[in-house]
C-alpha positions as CSV (number, residue, x, y, z in Angstrom):
1,M,-70.2,-26.8,-24.9
2,A,-67.7,-26.9,-22.0
3,T,-64.2,-28.2,-22.6
4,P,-63.8,-31.7,-21.2
5,E,-61.6,-32.2,-18.2
6,A,-59.1,-35.1,-18.0
7,V,-57.4,-36.7,-15.0
8,I,-55.1,-39.7,-14.7
9,E,-54.3,-41.5,-11.5
10,I,-51.2,-43.7,-11.2
11,G,-52.0,-46.0,-8.3
12,S,-50.3,-49.0,-6.7
13,T,-52.2,-51.5,-8.9
14,G,-53.2,-49.6,-12.1
15,V,-53.1,-46.4,-14.2
16,R,-56.6,-45.0,-14.5
17,L,-58.1,-42.4,-16.8
18,L,-61.2,-40.3,-16.4
19,V,-62.7,-37.7,-18.9
20,A,-65.7,-35.6,-17.9
21,E,-67.5,-32.4,-18.6
22,F,-69.6,-30.1,-16.5
23,T,-73.0,-28.9,-17.8
24,A,-74.3,-25.4,-17.4
25,D,-76.2,-26.6,-14.2
26,K,-72.8,-27.9,-12.8
27,K,-73.7,-31.6,-13.3
28,R,-70.9,-33.9,-14.2
29,N,-71.1,-36.1,-17.3
30,I,-68.6,-38.9,-17.7
31,L,-67.3,-39.0,-21.3
32,D,-64.6,-41.6,-21.1
33,R,-62.8,-43.9,-18.7
34,A,-60.1,-46.5,-18.8
35,E,-58.0,-48.6,-16.4
36,M,-54.9,-50.7,-17.1
37,P,-53.0,-52.8,-14.5
38,V,-49.4,-52.2,-13.4
39,S,-47.2,-53.7,-10.7
40,L,-46.0,-50.5,-9.1
41,G,-47.0,-51.5,-5.6
42,R,-45.4,-54.9,-5.8
43,D,-42.1,-53.3,-7.0
44,V,-42.0,-50.5,-4.5
45,F,-43.2,-52.4,-1.4
46,T,-40.7,-55.2,-1.9
47,A,-37.7,-53.6,-3.5
48,G,-38.2,-49.9,-2.9
49,V,-37.9,-48.9,-6.5
50,I,-39.9,-49.0,-9.8
51,S,-38.4,-51.7,-12.0
52,R,-37.4,-51.1,-15.6
53,E,-40.2,-53.4,-16.7
54,T,-42.8,-51.5,-14.8
55,Q,-41.4,-48.2,-16.0
56,S,-41.8,-49.4,-19.6
57,Q,-45.3,-50.6,-18.8
58,C,-46.4,-47.2,-17.3
59,L,-44.8,-45.4,-20.3
60,N,-46.7,-47.5,-22.8
61,I,-50.0,-47.0,-20.9
62,L,-49.5,-43.3,-20.8
63,L,-48.7,-43.1,-24.5
64,H,-51.9,-45.0,-25.2
65,Y,-53.9,-42.6,-23.0
66,K,-52.2,-39.6,-24.8
67,E,-53.7,-40.9,-28.1
68,Q,-57.0,-41.5,-26.4
69,L,-57.1,-38.0,-25.0
70,A,-56.2,-36.5,-28.4
71,G,-59.5,-37.8,-29.7
72,W,-61.2,-35.5,-27.2
73,G,-58.9,-32.6,-28.1
74,I,-57.1,-32.7,-24.8
75,T,-53.3,-32.3,-24.7
76,P,-50.9,-33.6,-22.0
77,E,-50.5,-30.0,-20.7
78,Q,-54.3,-29.9,-20.1
79,T,-54.3,-33.2,-18.3
80,T,-54.0,-33.4,-14.5
81,I,-52.0,-36.6,-13.6
82,I,-51.4,-37.6,-10.0
83,A,-49.5,-40.5,-8.4
84,T,-50.3,-41.9,-4.9
85,S,-48.5,-44.0,-2.3
86,A,-46.4,-46.4,-4.4
87,F,-44.9,-43.5,-6.4
88,R,-44.6,-41.5,-3.3
89,E,-42.4,-44.1,-1.6
90,S,-40.3,-45.0,-4.6
91,K,-36.6,-44.2,-4.3
92,N,-36.3,-43.6,-8.1
93,K,-39.6,-41.6,-8.6
94,D,-37.8,-38.4,-9.8
95,P,-35.9,-40.0,-12.8
96,V,-39.0,-42.1,-13.7
97,M,-41.2,-38.9,-13.7
98,D,-38.6,-37.2,-15.8
99,K,-38.5,-40.0,-18.4
100,I,-42.3,-39.9,-18.6
101,L,-42.4,-36.1,-19.0
102,I,-39.8,-36.3,-21.9
103,A,-41.6,-39.2,-23.6
104,T,-45.2,-38.2,-23.2
105,G,-45.5,-34.6,-22.1
106,F,-47.4,-35.7,-18.9
107,R,-46.2,-33.9,-15.8
108,I,-46.9,-36.1,-12.8
109,K,-47.8,-34.6,-9.4
110,V,-47.1,-36.9,-6.5
111,I,-49.7,-36.3,-3.8
112,D,-49.5,-37.0,-0.1
113,G,-52.0,-38.9,2.0
114,I,-53.8,-35.8,3.2
115,E,-54.4,-34.7,-0.4
116,E,-55.9,-38.1,-1.1
117,N,-58.2,-37.5,1.9
118,R,-59.2,-34.1,0.5
119,L,-60.0,-35.6,-2.9
120,M,-61.9,-38.5,-1.3
121,Y,-64.0,-36.0,0.7
122,L,-64.9,-34.0,-2.4
123,A,-66.0,-37.2,-4.2
124,V,-68.0,-38.6,-1.3
125,A,-69.7,-35.3,-0.5
126,D,-70.7,-34.9,-4.1
127,R,-72.0,-38.4,-4.4
128,L,-74.0,-38.3,-1.2
129,N,-75.2,-34.8,-1.8
130,E,-78.6,-34.5,0.0
131,E,-79.3,-38.2,0.0
132,D,-77.7,-38.8,3.4
133,A,-78.4,-36.1,6.0
134,K,-76.8,-38.4,8.6
135,L,-73.3,-37.2,7.4
136,R,-74.2,-33.9,9.0
137,S,-76.0,-35.1,12.1
138,E,-74.1,-38.2,13.2
139,D,-70.5,-39.2,14.0
140,T,-69.1,-40.8,10.8
141,V,-66.1,-42.7,9.7
142,I,-65.1,-42.5,6.0
143,L,-62.7,-45.2,4.9
144,E,-61.0,-46.0,1.7
145,V,-58.6,-49.0,1.4
146,G,-56.1,-48.7,-1.4
147,G,-53.2,-50.7,-2.7
148,G,-50.5,-48.8,-0.7
149,S,-52.4,-46.9,2.0
150,T,-55.7,-46.7,3.9
151,E,-57.3,-43.2,4.0
152,M,-59.6,-42.4,6.9
153,M,-61.7,-39.4,7.8
154,L,-63.5,-38.8,11.1
155,M,-66.6,-36.6,11.0
156,K,-68.2,-35.3,14.2
157,K,-71.7,-34.2,13.4
158,G,-70.7,-33.0,10.0
159,K,-67.4,-31.4,11.0
160,M,-64.0,-32.8,10.4
161,A,-62.5,-34.3,13.6
162,G,-59.5,-35.9,12.0
163,A,-57.9,-37.2,8.8
164,H,-55.3,-39.9,8.6
165,S,-53.3,-41.8,6.0
166,F,-52.1,-45.3,7.2
167,R,-49.3,-47.3,5.5
168,L,-51.8,-50.1,5.4
169,G,-52.7,-51.2,1.9
170,T,-53.7,-54.4,0.1
171,V,-50.7,-54.6,-2.2
172,R,-48.3,-53.7,0.7
173,L,-49.8,-56.5,2.8
174,E,-49.9,-59.0,-0.1
175,A,-46.2,-58.3,-0.7
176,K,-45.6,-58.9,3.1
177,M,-47.3,-62.3,2.8
178,R,-45.2,-63.3,-0.1
179,S,-41.9,-62.1,1.2
180,Q,-42.3,-63.5,4.7
181,S,-44.3,-66.6,3.8
182,E,-47.2,-65.5,5.9
183,S,-50.7,-66.9,5.5
184,L,-54.0,-65.0,5.3
185,S,-54.6,-65.9,9.0
186,D,-51.2,-64.4,9.9
187,I,-52.2,-61.2,8.1
188,Q,-55.6,-61.2,9.9
189,R,-53.8,-61.4,13.3
190,Y,-51.5,-58.5,12.2
191,L,-54.5,-56.4,11.1
192,E,-56.3,-57.1,14.5
193,E,-53.2,-55.9,16.4
194,Y,-52.7,-52.9,14.0
195,T,-56.3,-51.7,14.1
196,N,-56.6,-52.2,17.9
197,N,-53.5,-50.0,18.4
198,T,-54.9,-47.5,15.9
199,K,-58.3,-47.4,17.6
200,G,-56.6,-46.2,20.8
201,S,-54.8,-43.3,19.1
202,L,-58.0,-42.2,17.3
203,E,-60.2,-42.0,20.4
204,S,-58.9,-38.6,21.3
205,E,-60.5,-37.2,18.1
206,L,-63.6,-39.2,18.0
207,N,-65.2,-41.9,20.2
208,I,-64.9,-44.7,17.6
209,S,-67.0,-47.1,19.6
210,Q,-70.0,-44.7,19.4
211,V,-69.8,-44.0,15.7
212,K,-73.2,-44.6,14.1
213,Q,-72.3,-44.2,10.4
214,F,-69.6,-45.9,8.4
215,I,-68.9,-45.0,4.7
216,A,-66.7,-47.4,2.8
217,V,-65.2,-46.1,-0.5
218,G,-63.4,-48.2,-3.1
219,A,-63.9,-50.9,-5.8
220,D,-63.7,-53.7,-3.3
221,A,-66.3,-52.2,-1.0
222,T,-68.5,-51.6,-4.0
223,L,-68.1,-55.3,-5.0
224,A,-69.3,-56.3,-1.5
225,A,-72.2,-53.9,-1.7
226,I,-73.4,-55.2,-5.1
227,N,-73.2,-58.8,-3.8
228,A,-74.4,-58.4,-0.2
229,G,-76.2,-55.1,-0.1
230,K,-79.1,-53.2,-1.6
231,P,-79.1,-50.1,-3.8
232,I,-80.2,-46.7,-2.4
233,S,-79.8,-44.9,-5.7
234,T,-77.8,-45.3,-8.9
235,F,-74.4,-44.9,-7.3
236,L,-75.1,-45.6,-3.7
237,W,-75.6,-48.8,-1.7
238,S,-76.2,-49.9,1.8
239,I,-75.1,-53.2,3.5
240,D,-76.4,-54.5,6.8
241,R,-73.4,-55.0,9.1
242,E,-74.2,-58.7,9.7
243,D,-74.5,-59.3,5.9
244,F,-71.2,-57.5,5.3
245,E,-69.3,-59.5,7.9
246,N,-70.8,-62.8,6.7
247,F,-69.8,-61.9,3.1
248,V,-66.2,-61.2,4.2
249,D,-66.0,-64.4,6.2
250,E,-67.4,-66.4,3.3
251,L,-65.0,-64.8,0.9
252,Q,-62.0,-66.0,2.9
253,E,-62.9,-69.6,1.9
254,Y,-62.7,-68.7,-1.8
255,S,-59.5,-69.2,-3.8
256,I,-58.2,-66.4,-6.1
257,D,-59.4,-68.4,-9.1
258,E,-62.9,-68.8,-7.5
259,C,-63.0,-65.0,-6.9
260,V,-62.2,-64.3,-10.5
261,A,-64.9,-66.7,-11.7
262,R,-67.6,-65.7,-9.2
263,F,-67.2,-61.9,-9.3
264,K,-66.0,-61.4,-12.9
265,I,-62.9,-59.5,-11.8
266,S,-59.3,-59.5,-13.0
267,Y,-56.7,-61.8,-11.4
268,N,-54.8,-58.8,-10.0
269,D,-57.9,-57.5,-8.3
270,A,-58.8,-61.0,-6.9
271,Q,-55.3,-61.2,-5.4
272,T,-55.9,-58.4,-3.0
273,L,-59.7,-58.7,-2.5
274,H,-59.4,-60.9,0.7
275,V,-57.0,-58.5,2.4
276,S,-59.0,-55.4,1.4
277,L,-62.3,-56.5,2.8
278,L,-60.6,-57.7,6.0
279,I,-59.3,-54.2,6.6
280,Y,-62.8,-52.7,6.2
281,K,-64.1,-55.4,8.5
282,M,-61.5,-54.7,11.2
283,F,-62.4,-51.0,11.3
284,V,-66.1,-51.6,11.2
285,H,-65.7,-54.0,14.2
286,Y,-64.8,-51.0,16.5
287,T,-67.9,-49.1,15.7
288,K,-71.6,-49.5,16.6
289,V,-72.8,-49.2,13.0
290,H,-75.7,-51.3,11.9
291,T,-75.4,-50.3,8.2
292,I,-72.5,-49.6,5.9
293,I,-72.9,-46.9,3.2
294,V,-71.0,-47.5,0.0
295,P,-70.9,-44.7,-2.7
296,E,-69.5,-45.7,-6.0
297,T,-66.8,-43.0,-6.4
298,N,-63.0,-42.5,-6.2
299,I,-60.3,-39.9,-6.0
300,R,-60.5,-39.3,-9.7
301,D,-64.0,-38.0,-9.3
302,G,-62.7,-35.8,-6.5
303,L,-59.9,-34.6,-8.7
304,I,-62.4,-33.8,-11.5
305,I,-64.5,-31.9,-9.1
306,S,-61.5,-29.9,-7.8
307,K,-60.7,-28.8,-11.4
308,R,-64.0,-26.9,-11.7
309,E,-63.2,-23.4,-12.8
310,T,-65.8,-22.0,-10.5
311,P,-66.6,-24.4,-7.6
312,G,-69.8,-23.6,-5.8
313,E,-69.3,-21.0,-3.1
314,E,-71.3,-23.2,-0.7
315,L,-69.0,-26.2,-1.4
316,K,-65.9,-24.1,-1.0
317,A,-67.1,-22.5,2.2
318,E,-68.0,-26.0,3.6
319,F,-64.6,-27.3,2.6
320,H,-62.8,-24.5,4.3
321,Q,-64.8,-25.0,7.4
322,Q,-63.8,-28.7,7.4
323,I,-60.1,-27.7,7.3
324,K,-60.5,-25.3,10.2
325,A,-62.4,-27.9,12.1
326,S,-59.6,-30.4,11.6
327,A,-57.1,-27.8,12.9
328,M,-59.2,-27.1,16.0
329,S,-59.5,-30.9,16.6
330,L,-55.7,-31.1,16.5
331,L,-55.5,-28.2,19.0
332,R,-58.0,-30.0,21.2
333,K,-55.9,-33.1,21.1
334,Y,-53.0,-31.2,22.7
335,H,-55.3,-29.4,25.2
336,G,-54.8,-26.0,23.7
337,D,-56.5,-22.8,24.7
338,E,-59.4,-22.8,22.3
339,K,-60.8,-19.4,23.3
340,H,-57.5,-17.7,22.8
341,A,-57.1,-19.4,19.4
342,E,-60.5,-18.3,18.3
343,R,-59.9,-14.7,19.4
344,V,-56.6,-14.6,17.6
345,R,-58.2,-16.1,14.5
346,E,-61.0,-13.4,14.5
347,Y,-58.3,-10.6,14.9
348,C,-56.3,-12.1,12.0
349,V,-59.4,-12.1,9.8
350,K,-60.1,-8.4,10.6
351,F,-56.5,-7.4,9.6
352,Y,-56.8,-9.5,6.5
353,N,-60.1,-7.8,5.4
354,H,-58.5,-4.4,6.0
355,L,-55.3,-5.2,4.0
356,K,-56.3,-7.7,1.3
357,N,-56.8,-5.2,-1.5
358,E,-53.5,-3.5,-0.7
359,I,-51.3,-6.6,-0.4
360,S,-53.0,-9.1,-2.8
361,L,-54.0,-11.8,-0.3
362,D,-56.5,-14.4,-1.6
363,E,-59.0,-16.7,0.0
364,R,-56.6,-19.6,0.3
365,T,-54.0,-17.4,2.0
366,L,-56.7,-16.3,4.4
367,L,-57.5,-19.9,5.2
368,L,-53.8,-20.5,6.0
369,L,-53.8,-17.5,8.2
370,E,-56.8,-18.8,10.1
371,V,-55.3,-22.2,10.6
372,S,-52.0,-20.7,11.8
373,A,-54.0,-18.6,14.3
374,I,-55.7,-21.8,15.6
375,L,-52.4,-23.7,16.0
376,H,-49.8,-21.1,16.9
377,D,-49.7,-22.0,20.6
378,I,-50.1,-25.8,20.3
379,G,-46.5,-26.3,21.4
380,I,-47.4,-25.2,25.0
381,F,-48.5,-28.8,25.5
382,I,-44.8,-29.8,25.5
383,R,-43.4,-26.8,27.3
384,M,-44.2,-23.1,27.8
385,D,-40.6,-22.0,27.2
386,E,-39.9,-21.7,23.5
387,H,-43.3,-23.2,22.8
388,N,-43.1,-21.7,19.3
389,L,-40.4,-24.2,18.4
390,H,-42.5,-27.0,19.8
391,S,-45.5,-25.7,17.8
392,E,-43.4,-25.8,14.7
393,Y,-42.5,-29.5,15.4
394,I,-46.1,-30.6,16.1
395,I,-47.5,-28.9,13.0
396,R,-44.7,-30.2,10.8
397,H,-45.3,-33.7,11.9
398,S,-49.2,-33.6,12.0
399,E,-51.8,-34.3,9.3
400,I,-54.3,-31.5,8.8
401,F,-57.2,-32.3,6.5
402,G,-57.1,-30.4,3.3
403,I,-53.6,-28.9,3.9
404,T,-50.9,-29.8,1.4
405,H,-47.3,-30.7,2.3
406,T,-46.1,-27.2,1.1
407,E,-48.8,-25.5,3.1
408,N,-47.9,-27.6,6.1
409,V,-44.3,-26.3,5.9
410,I,-45.7,-22.7,5.6
411,L,-47.9,-23.2,8.7
412,A,-45.1,-24.7,10.8
413,T,-42.7,-21.8,9.8
414,I,-45.4,-19.2,10.8
415,A,-45.8,-20.9,14.1
416,R,-42.1,-20.8,14.8
417,Y,-41.9,-17.1,14.3
418,H,-45.1,-15.9,15.9
419,R,-43.1,-14.8,18.9
420,G,-39.5,-14.1,19.8
421,R,-36.9,-11.7,18.4
422,Q,-35.9,-13.9,15.4
423,Q,-37.7,-13.5,12.1
424,P,-38.2,-15.9,9.2
425,Q,-35.6,-14.2,7.0
426,D,-33.0,-15.0,9.7
427,N,-33.3,-18.7,8.9
428,E,-31.3,-20.3,6.1
429,Q,-34.1,-22.9,5.4
430,F,-36.5,-20.0,4.8
431,Q,-34.3,-18.7,2.0
432,I,-34.5,-21.8,-0.1
433,L,-38.3,-21.7,-0.2
434,A,-40.0,-20.4,-3.4
435,R,-40.3,-16.6,-3.4
436,S,-44.1,-16.7,-3.3
437,D,-44.0,-19.0,-0.2
438,R,-41.5,-16.7,1.5
439,M,-43.8,-13.7,0.9
440,T,-46.8,-15.6,2.2
441,I,-44.9,-16.6,5.3
442,L,-43.7,-13.0,6.0
443,K,-47.2,-11.5,5.5
444,L,-49.1,-14.0,7.6
445,T,-46.5,-14.1,10.3
446,A,-46.6,-10.3,10.6
447,I,-50.4,-10.4,11.0
448,L,-50.4,-13.3,13.4
449,R,-47.8,-11.6,15.7
450,I,-50.1,-8.6,16.0
451,A,-53.3,-10.6,16.5
452,D,-51.6,-12.6,19.2
453,A,-50.3,-9.4,20.9
454,L,-53.8,-8.0,21.0
455,D,-54.8,-11.0,23.2
456,R,-51.7,-11.0,25.3
457,S,-53.8,-11.3,28.5
458,H,-55.8,-14.2,27.1
459,G,-58.8,-12.5,28.7
460,K,-60.4,-10.4,26.0
461,S,-59.3,-7.0,27.2
462,F,-61.7,-5.2,24.8
463,S,-64.9,-6.0,23.0
464,D,-63.8,-5.0,19.5
465,F,-61.4,-2.7,17.6
466,T,-61.3,-0.6,14.4
467,L,-58.4,0.0,12.1
468,R,-57.5,3.3,10.4
469,Q,-54.4,4.3,8.4
470,Q,-52.8,7.6,9.0
471,K,-49.8,8.3,6.8
472,D,-47.2,5.7,7.8
473,S,-49.2,4.6,10.9
474,M,-52.1,2.2,11.5
475,I,-54.3,3.2,14.4
476,I,-55.9,0.3,16.4
477,R,-58.7,1.9,18.4
478,T,-60.3,-0.5,20.9
479,K,-63.9,-0.5,22.1
480,G,-65.1,-1.5,25.5
481,S,-61.6,-1.6,26.8
482,K,-60.7,-2.7,30.3
483,N,-57.0,-2.4,30.6
484,V,-54.8,-2.9,27.5
485,A,-51.4,-2.2,29.1
486,L,-50.3,-5.8,28.5
487,E,-51.4,-5.6,24.9
488,Q,-49.5,-2.3,24.4
489,V,-46.3,-3.8,25.6
490,A,-46.8,-7.0,23.5
491,L,-47.5,-4.8,20.4
492,S,-44.3,-2.9,20.9
493,E,-42.4,-6.2,21.1
494,K,-44.0,-7.9,18.2
495,G,-44.8,-5.0,15.8
496,D,-41.4,-4.8,14.1
497,L,-42.1,-7.4,11.4
498,F,-45.5,-5.9,10.6
499,E,-43.9,-2.5,10.1
500,S,-41.1,-4.0,7.9
501,V,-43.5,-6.0,5.7
502,F,-46.4,-3.6,5.4
503,G,-44.8,-0.2,6.1
504,Y,-47.1,0.8,9.0
505,K,-46.2,1.6,12.6
506,L,-48.9,0.2,14.8
507,I,-50.5,2.4,17.5
508,L,-52.9,0.9,20.0
509,V,-55.3,3.4,21.7
């Protein structure tokens, strides 16, 4: 029997546990789950810190979960524990995490909004599986409303067009209502203004008004589906748009106590139900969808799936494609040269395949290399001169689906040094990075500089090339060459880092 996997999520409104195992045929069996409420969001979104009372509350819950997991033979070291927006924004998160580690042995990882998006995508894709082919054929919005943030993904015919994390959550807005004495109608007007402004910024990625499929994720969306929709399968519902909007409108007339009684939910959940469904409704309003799809899933399911020792190659390949599609969408937003980006990416892959056994590069590193190739020239949108610096800025301040914060820093640094005389090791900020990250940056920057040089003319000066090592040299032999004079000059200017990192002098013939 496979060893059970355990994950814990510390959210804005509760601490949640999930224990599952994977069968031989890769199906997931839920063995145990638990949820206990906390007031993290209310603390952080009003005072900016986690109060002593809430700290104690979290600690007691985690001690209880530790005992619960021991019954499954799972230790704190074997448990993945994540924290989302409330923890992320707390000014005292580091000492709180230290206290928890000392008292329980649980090591908390605070994840960013894009990581939440990644986990949500894994969960939704797994739940829909083959039951909804529309995900691959039609433009789709996937939306999850949480306590501290709203996570959105935009899919264009099955490919990632954009991923966003908005500081728009139920607890955050509920705290705003209490602190500023605002009514639900005031919050509704605020949401209308917010979503209208958001719609405008999203149109460059996907024509929201033409979206035909809307997938709503989260406990509140599931509640609406159970009460106003119809089941498609065990964990999948659909709701007619009109029925959903009527349900939300009717709900606004119910008091919190009436919500508790009618829907058999906790008082804490009832407090934020009105705001949550209003957010879903506001985003639905800007689409042409007739039906809303609601899968019963969450980021804990995504986290369990991500912990699989051997994820399916098909799923992994699809996920990597979604990441590259998200990067290409970002390039398109800034009117980048897509043909040049694609050629440079292809050249990078060729160098990677030639060098991977010699320099210990893995698949994830290859993915980062491909994304850096797609985005290296994105800064030209601002100005051609020193565009590498502008590329660094845009990447560092952009959200790329499936890319962690650390990886984003790596990508931005590679973009900065893909041209020019300066090299990463000349920068003091580079020196404070972890050694493994520094080596990744050096290797990928060295390859990208060469790949970019080989398309210096931006006109495909040759049809293909081969690579061959000869003592301390690497011969690049072109096929179907026109005139590679520009590429030879560029190679002489940009080959120094490659020679320094890999030990090969490059010769283009």
